[in-house]
C-alpha positions as a Markdown table, in Angstrom:
| # | Residue | x | y | z |
|---|---|---|---|---|
| 1 | Unk | -8.5 | -41.8 | 6.2 |
| 2 | Unk | -10.6 | -44.5 | 7.5 |
| 3 | Unk | -14.7 | -45.0 | 7.9 |
| 4 | Unk | -16.1 | -45.9 | 11.3 |
| 5 | Unk | -19.5 | -47.3 | 11.4 |
| 6 | Unk | -21.9 | -47.0 | 14.0 |
| 7 | Unk | -23.8 | -44.5 | 15.3 |
| 8 | Unk | -20.5 | -42.4 | 16.6 |
| 9 | Unk | -18.6 | -43.1 | 13.5 |
| 10 | Unk | -17.3 | -41.0 | 10.8 |
| 11 | Unk | -14.4 | -40.5 | 8.7 |
| 12 | Unk | -11.6 | -40.4 | 10.4 |
| 13 | Unk | -8.3 | -38.5 | 9.4 |
| 14 | Unk | -5.1 | -41.1 | 10.4 |
| 15 | Unk | -2.8 | -38.6 | 12.5 |
| 16 | Unk | 0.3 | -38.9 | 10.0 |
| 17 | Unk | -1.7 | -37.6 | 7.3 |
| 18 | Unk | 0.4 | -34.7 | 5.3 |
| 19 | Unk | -1.8 | -32.3 | 3.5 |
| 20 | Unk | -1.5 | -32.6 | -0.6 |
| 21 | Unk | -1.4 | -29.3 | -2.4 |
| 22 | Unk | -2.8 | -31.1 | -5.1 |
| 23 | Unk | -5.9 | -31.8 | -3.3 |
| 24 | Unk | -6.6 | -27.7 | -3.2 |
| 25 | Unk | -8.3 | -25.6 | -6.2 |
| 26 | Unk | -6.7 | -24.0 | -8.4 |
| 27 | Unk | -8.2 | -20.9 | -7.2 |
| 28 | Unk | -7.7 | -21.8 | -3.7 |
| 29 | Unk | -4.0 | -22.1 | -4.5 |
| 30 | Unk | -4.0 | -18.9 | -6.0 |
| 31 | Unk | -5.6 | -16.6 | -3.7 |
| 32 | Unk | -2.9 | -18.4 | -1.2 |
| 33 | Unk | -0.1 | -17.8 | -3.6 |
| 34 | Unk | -1.4 | -14.3 | -3.1 |
| 35 | Unk | 0.1 | -13.6 | 0.9 |
| 36 | Unk | -0.6 | -9.6 | 2.6 |
| 37 | Unk | -4.0 | -9.6 | 1.2 |
| 38 | Unk | -6.3 | -8.7 | 4.0 |
| 39 | Unk | -10.1 | -9.3 | 4.2 |
| 40 | Unk | -11.1 | -6.2 | 1.8 |
| 41 | Unk | -8.0 | -6.4 | -0.8 |
| 42 | Unk | -9.0 | -10.3 | -0.9 |
| 43 | Unk | -13.0 | -9.2 | -1.7 |
| 44 | Unk | -12.2 | -7.0 | -4.4 |
| 45 | Unk | -9.9 | -9.4 | -6.3 |
| 46 | Unk | -13.2 | -11.6 | -6.1 |
| 47 | Unk | -10.2 | -14.1 | -3.7 |
| 48 | Unk | -12.4 | -14.1 | 0.2 |
| 49 | Unk | -15.0 | -17.3 | -0.4 |
| 50 | Unk | -11.9 | -19.6 | -1.9 |
| 51 | Unk | -9.2 | -17.9 | 0.5 |
| 52 | Unk | -11.7 | -19.6 | 3.5 |
| 53 | Unk | -12.1 | -22.5 | 1.3 |
| 54 | Unk | -8.4 | -23.1 | 1.5 |
| 55 | Unk | -8.3 | -21.9 | 4.8 |
| 56 | Unk | -10.6 | -24.1 | 6.4 |
| 57 | Unk | -9.1 | -27.1 | 4.8 |
| 58 | Unk | -5.2 | -26.4 | 5.8 |
| 59 | Unk | -7.3 | -25.7 | 9.4 |
| 60 | Unk | -8.7 | -29.6 | 9.7 |
| 61 | Unk | -5.1 | -30.9 | 8.6 |
| 62 | Unk | -3.5 | -28.2 | 11.4 |
| 63 | Unk | -6.0 | -29.6 | 14.1 |
| 64 | Unk | -4.9 | -32.9 | 13.2 |
| 65 | Unk | -1.1 | -32.9 | 13.3 |
| 66 | Unk | 0.8 | -34.0 | 16.4 |
| 67 | Unk | 1.3 | -32.0 | 19.1 |
| 68 | Unk | -0.7 | -28.7 | 17.3 |
| 69 | Unk | -3.8 | -29.0 | 19.0 |
| 70 | Unk | -2.2 | -28.2 | 22.4 |
| 71 | Unk | -1.1 | -25.0 | 20.9 |
| 72 | Unk | -2.1 | -22.1 | 19.8 |
| 73 | Unk | -2.5 | -21.6 | 15.8 |
| 74 | Unk | -0.1 | -18.8 | 14.3 |
| 75 | Unk | -3.1 | -17.2 | 12.9 |
| 76 | Unk | -4.8 | -16.4 | 16.1 |
| 77 | Unk | -2.1 | -14.9 | 17.9 |
| 78 | Unk | -0.4 | -13.1 | 14.7 |
| 79 | Unk | -3.5 | -10.7 | 12.3 |
| 80 | Unk | -2.7 | -8.4 | 8.9 |
| 81 | Unk | -4.3 | -5.8 | 8.3 |
| 82 | Unk | -3.1 | -4.1 | 5.2 |
| 83 | Unk | -4.8 | -1.1 | 5.6 |
| 84 | Unk | -4.0 | 2.2 | 6.4 |
| 85 | Unk | -5.0 | 4.8 | 9.7 |
| 86 | Unk | -7.9 | 6.2 | 9.0 |
| 87 | Unk | -8.2 | 5.5 | 5.1 |
| 88 | Unk | -11.1 | 6.0 | 3.3 |
| 89 | Unk | -11.4 | 4.5 | -1.0 |
| 90 | Unk | -13.0 | 6.6 | -3.1 |
| 91 | Unk | -11.9 | 3.5 | -5.9 |
| 92 | Unk | -14.7 | 3.0 | -8.1 |
| 93 | Unk | -12.8 | 0.8 | -9.9 |
| 94 | Unk | -13.9 | -3.2 | -10.0 |
| 95 | Unk | -10.2 | -4.2 | -9.2 |
| 96 | Unk | -11.2 | -8.1 | -10.1 |
| 97 | Unk | -11.8 | -6.6 | -14.0 |
| 98 | Unk | -9.0 | -4.9 | -13.9 |
| 99 | Unk | -7.7 | -8.6 | -13.2 |
| 100 | Unk | -9.1 | -10.3 | -15.6 |
| 101 | Unk | -7.5 | -7.3 | -18.2 |
| 102 | Unk | -4.3 | -7.7 | -17.0 |
| 103 | Unk | -3.8 | -11.7 | -17.9 |
| 104 | Unk | -4.6 | -10.9 | -21.6 |
| 105 | Unk | -1.0 | -9.5 | -21.6 |
| 106 | Unk | -2.2 | -6.9 | -23.8 |
| 107 | Unk | -1.2 | -2.7 | -23.8 |
| 108 | Unk | -4.2 | -0.9 | -22.2 |
| 109 | Unk | -5.6 | 2.5 | -22.7 |
| 110 | Unk | -6.3 | 3.7 | -19.4 |
| 111 | Unk | -8.0 | 7.0 | -18.4 |
| 112 | Unk | -6.0 | 8.8 | -15.4 |
| 113 | Unk | -5.9 | 12.2 | -13.7 |
| 114 | Unk | -3.1 | 13.2 | -12.5 |
| 115 | Unk | -2.7 | 14.3 | -8.9 |
| 116 | Unk | -2.3 | 18.0 | -10.5 |
| 117 | Unk | -5.3 | 17.9 | -12.6 |
| 118 | Unk | -8.3 | 18.2 | -12.6 |
| 119 | Unk | -10.2 | 16.5 | -16.2 |
| 120 | Unk | -8.4 | 12.7 | -16.7 |
| 121 | Unk | -6.3 | 12.2 | -19.7 |
| 122 | Unk | -6.5 | 9.3 | -21.8 |
| 123 | Unk | -2.6 | 7.4 | -21.8 |
| 124 | Unk | -1.5 | 4.3 | -23.9 |
| 125 | Unk | 0.5 | 2.1 | -21.1 |
| 126 | Unk | 2.5 | -1.2 | -20.7 |
| 127 | Unk | 1.4 | -3.3 | -17.4 |
| 128 | Unk | 3.1 | -5.3 | -15.5 |
| 129 | Unk | 0.4 | -5.1 | -12.9 |
| 130 | Unk | -1.1 | -4.1 | -9.8 |
| 131 | Unk | 0.4 | -3.5 | -6.3 |
| 132 | Unk | -1.5 | -3.2 | -3.2 |
| 133 | Unk | 0.0 | -0.5 | -0.8 |
| 134 | Unk | -0.4 | 0.7 | 2.9 |
| 135 | Unk | -4.1 | -0.1 | 2.0 |
| 136 | Unk | -4.7 | 1.4 | -1.6 |
| 137 | Unk | -3.6 | -0.2 | -5.0 |
| 138 | Unk | -1.6 | 0.8 | -8.2 |
| 139 | Unk | -1.4 | 0.0 | -11.7 |
| 140 | Unk | 2.4 | -0.7 | -12.1 |
| 141 | Unk | 2.9 | 0.4 | -15.8 |
| 142 | Unk | 5.2 | 2.2 | -18.4 |
| 143 | Unk | 4.3 | 4.7 | -20.5 |
| 144 | Unk | 6.5 | 5.4 | -23.6 |
| 145 | Unk | 9.2 | 3.3 | -21.8 |
| 146 | Unk | 9.2 | 4.8 | -18.6 |
| 147 | Unk | 8.1 | 3.1 | -15.3 |
| 148 | Unk | 5.1 | 5.1 | -13.9 |
| 149 | Unk | 2.7 | 4.3 | -11.0 |
| 150 | Unk | -0.6 | 4.6 | -11.4 |
| 151 | Unk | -3.3 | 5.5 | -8.5 |
| 152 | Unk | -6.8 | 3.7 | -8.6 |
| 153 | Unk | -9.0 | 5.8 | -7.3 |
| 154 | Unk | -8.2 | 8.4 | -9.9 |
| 155 | Unk | -7.9 | 5.1 | -12.6 |
| 156 | Unk | -11.5 | 5.8 | -14.2 |
| 157 | Unk | -11.6 | 3.3 | -17.0 |
| 158 | Unk | -9.1 | 1.0 | -18.8 |
| 159 | Unk | -9.4 | -0.9 | -22.0 |
| 160 | Unk | -7.5 | -4.0 | -23.1 |
| 161 | Unk | -6.1 | -3.1 | -26.7 |
| 162 | Unk | -5.4 | -6.2 | -29.4 |
| 163 | Unk | -1.3 | -5.2 | -29.2 |
| 164 | Unk | 0.2 | -7.3 | -26.8 |
| 165 | Unk | 1.9 | -5.7 | -24.3 |
| 166 | Unk | 5.3 | -4.5 | -24.8 |
| 167 | Unk | 7.9 | -4.8 | -21.8 |
| 168 | Unk | 10.9 | -4.0 | -21.0 |
| 169 | Unk | 13.6 | -7.0 | -21.0 |
| 170 | Unk | 14.7 | -8.2 | -17.6 |
| 171 | Unk | 12.1 | -6.2 | -15.8 |
| 172 | Unk | 9.1 | -7.9 | -14.0 |
| 173 | Unk | 6.6 | -6.5 | -11.4 |
| 174 | Unk | 8.8 | -6.7 | -8.5 |
| 175 | Unk | 11.7 | -5.1 | -10.1 |
| 176 | Unk | 9.5 | -1.9 | -11.7 |
| 177 | Unk | 7.5 | -1.7 | -8.1 |
| 178 | Unk | 11.6 | -1.7 | -6.4 |
| 179 | Unk | 12.7 | 0.9 | -8.6 |
| 180 | Unk | 9.1 | 3.0 | -7.9 |
| 181 | Unk | 8.8 | 2.1 | -4.2 |
| 182 | Unk | 12.7 | 3.7 | -4.1 |
| 183 | Unk | 12.4 | 6.9 | -6.2 |
| 184 | Unk | 8.9 | 7.4 | -4.1 |
| 185 | Unk | 10.3 | 7.1 | -0.6 |
| 186 | Unk | 13.7 | 8.8 | -1.3 |
| 187 | Unk | 14.0 | 12.0 | 1.1 |
| 188 | Unk | 15.0 | 14.0 | -1.7 |
| 189 | Unk | 18.5 | 16.7 | -1.8 |
| 190 | Unk | 16.9 | 19.5 | -0.1 |
| 191 | Unk | 17.9 | 19.4 | 3.7 |
| 192 | Unk | 15.5 | 21.4 | 6.1 |
| 193 | Unk | 16.5 | 22.3 | 9.7 |
| 194 | Unk | 13.8 | 23.4 | 12.5 |
| 195 | Unk | 13.3 | 22.6 | 16.0 |
| 196 | Unk | 10.6 | 20.3 | 16.8 |
| 197 | Unk | 8.9 | 20.3 | 20.3 |
| 198 | Unk | 10.1 | 16.4 | 21.5 |
| 199 | Unk | 6.3 | 15.5 | 22.5 |
| 200 | Unk | 5.8 | 16.1 | 18.7 |
| 201 | Unk | 8.4 | 13.3 | 17.4 |
| 202 | Unk | 6.9 | 10.5 | 17.6 |
| 203 | Unk | 4.3 | 11.5 | 15.6 |
| 204 | Unk | 6.9 | 13.4 | 13.3 |
| 205 | Unk | 8.3 | 10.1 | 13.0 |
| 206 | Unk | 5.0 | 8.5 | 11.7 |
| 207 | Unk | 4.3 | 11.6 | 9.4 |
| 208 | Unk | 8.1 | 11.9 | 8.0 |
| 209 | Unk | 8.9 | 8.7 | 8.3 |
| 210 | Unk | 12.3 | 8.4 | 5.4 |
| 211 | Unk | 12.8 | 11.9 | 5.8 |
| 212 | Unk | 14.1 | 12.4 | 8.9 |
| 213 | Unk | 17.7 | 12.1 | 8.5 |
| 214 | Unk | 19.0 | 13.2 | 11.3 |
| 215 | Unk | 17.6 | 14.5 | 14.8 |
| 216 | Unk | 19.3 | 16.5 | 17.9 |
| 217 | Unk | 17.4 | 16.6 | 22.0 |
| 218 | Unk | 18.6 | 19.3 | 24.2 |
| 219 | Unk | 18.0 | 19.6 | 28.2 |
| 220 | Unk | 15.0 | 21.8 | 26.5 |
| 221 | Unk | 11.7 | 20.8 | 25.0 |
| 222 | Unk | 12.6 | 21.5 | 22.1 |
| 223 | Unk | 14.8 | 18.8 | 19.6 |
| 224 | Unk | 16.5 | 19.9 | 16.3 |
| 225 | Unk | 15.4 | 18.2 | 12.9 |
| 226 | Unk | 17.1 | 17.9 | 9.8 |
| 227 | Unk | 14.5 | 16.9 | 6.8 |
| 228 | Unk | 15.0 | 15.9 | 3.6 |
| 229 | Unk | 12.7 | 17.3 | 0.6 |
| 230 | Unk | 12.7 | 17.4 | -2.7 |
| 231 | Unk | 12.4 | 20.8 | -2.9 |
| 232 | Unk | 10.9 | 24.8 | -1.6 |
| 233 | Unk | 7.2 | 23.8 | -1.9 |
| 234 | Unk | 7.4 | 20.5 | 0.0 |
| 235 | Unk | 7.4 | 22.6 | 2.9 |
| 236 | Unk | 4.4 | 22.8 | 3.2 |
| 237 | Unk | 4.2 | 20.0 | 4.8 |
| 238 | Unk | 5.6 | 21.1 | 8.4 |
| 239 | Unk | 2.2 | 23.2 | 8.7 |
| 240 | Unk | 0.4 | 20.3 | 10.1 |
| 241 | Unk | 2.9 | 20.6 | 13.7 |
| 242 | Unk | 1.3 | 23.5 | 14.1 |
| 243 | Unk | 2.9 | 25.6 | 16.4 |
| 244 | Unk | 4.6 | 22.8 | 17.6 |
| 245 | Unk | 7.9 | 23.5 | 14.7 |
| 246 | Unk | 10.0 | 26.4 | 14.0 |
| 247 | Unk | 11.9 | 26.4 | 10.6 |
| 248 | Unk | 15.5 | 27.6 | 10.6 |
| 249 | Unk | 17.1 | 26.8 | 7.9 |
| 250 | Unk | 17.7 | 27.3 | 5.3 |
| 251 | Unk | 16.1 | 31.1 | 4.4 |
| 252 | Unk | 14.3 | 30.1 | 1.3 |
| 253 | Unk | 12.0 | 27.2 | 3.2 |
| 254 | Unk | 11.4 | 29.4 | 6.3 |
| 255 | Unk | 10.3 | 32.4 | 4.0 |
| 256 | Unk | 7.5 | 29.8 | 2.4 |
| 257 | Unk | 6.1 | 28.5 | 5.4 |
| 258 | Unk | 6.0 | 32.2 | 6.5 |
| 259 | Unk | 4.4 | 32.4 | 3.0 |
| 260 | Unk | 1.8 | 29.9 | 3.8 |
| 261 | Unk | 1.3 | 30.8 | 7.4 |
| 262 | Unk | 0.5 | 34.4 | 6.6 |
| 263 | Unk | -2.4 | 33.0 | 4.1 |
| 264 | Unk | -4.2 | 30.7 | 6.5 |
| 265 | Unk | -4.5 | 33.6 | 8.7 |
| 266 | Unk | -5.9 | 35.5 | 6.5 |
| 267 | Unk | -8.1 | 33.1 | 5.7 |
| 268 | Unk | -9.5 | 33.1 | 8.6 |
| 269 | Unk | -9.3 | 36.5 | 9.9 |
| 270 | Unk | -12.5 | 37.3 | 8.2 |
| 271 | Unk | -16.1 | 35.2 | 9.8 |
| 272 | Unk | -17.3 | 32.9 | 7.1 |
| 273 | Unk | -20.9 | 34.1 | 5.8 |
């Protein structure tokens, strides 16, 4: 860069100048190294300010780059929003404080409420790190040597212990997350056959995702779909499609849907007081 004196002078960046990453502050580099986070995620990590600072430096370089000024920047054409639709997080935990504790690479004692329980339990875990998925945060850790996924919305407290973390050999946050993600999204072994209205097929694909294995649509308003579940009890998810679905097989799945539907009828047949 060079300086121009006078009333209309100033500091000018040469047209062939290049941004040196070493000119970014360590925290700015750290903020840029975590890709795919939206403003809410950055705020929870206390990275909003440094991310904005780094973005301004990059924007200044882009505006001076030959050929870029005549075209819109990619950031003006692409927006990343990682939050889930209609999501309302109940998380009270401070994610930035958790990150500070994770940097110690120590075991942790956490107070965690499983989804099937009313009260939290005290667990000792070996953490790998945290993952932001569909607008929600998860702690990835081993509990007694087994990989676990802990939703931060149900993690009420944590404490870094004096014992160093003990992780399984050759496992990293990314490798453990890949295993847990595959396990969570696995379609299951139970094949449920159902008739579904064509008008609800797009909704079913959004709601059920990879659980839909086969779709066959005839000339009528109905399609036959095959949905994979880990067990019979999981078919209660299909109740949200109301009268737009009919479970055909197996008999146990059809019977369970019938039981759940009768229960709903009984609950709604009597006026509320």
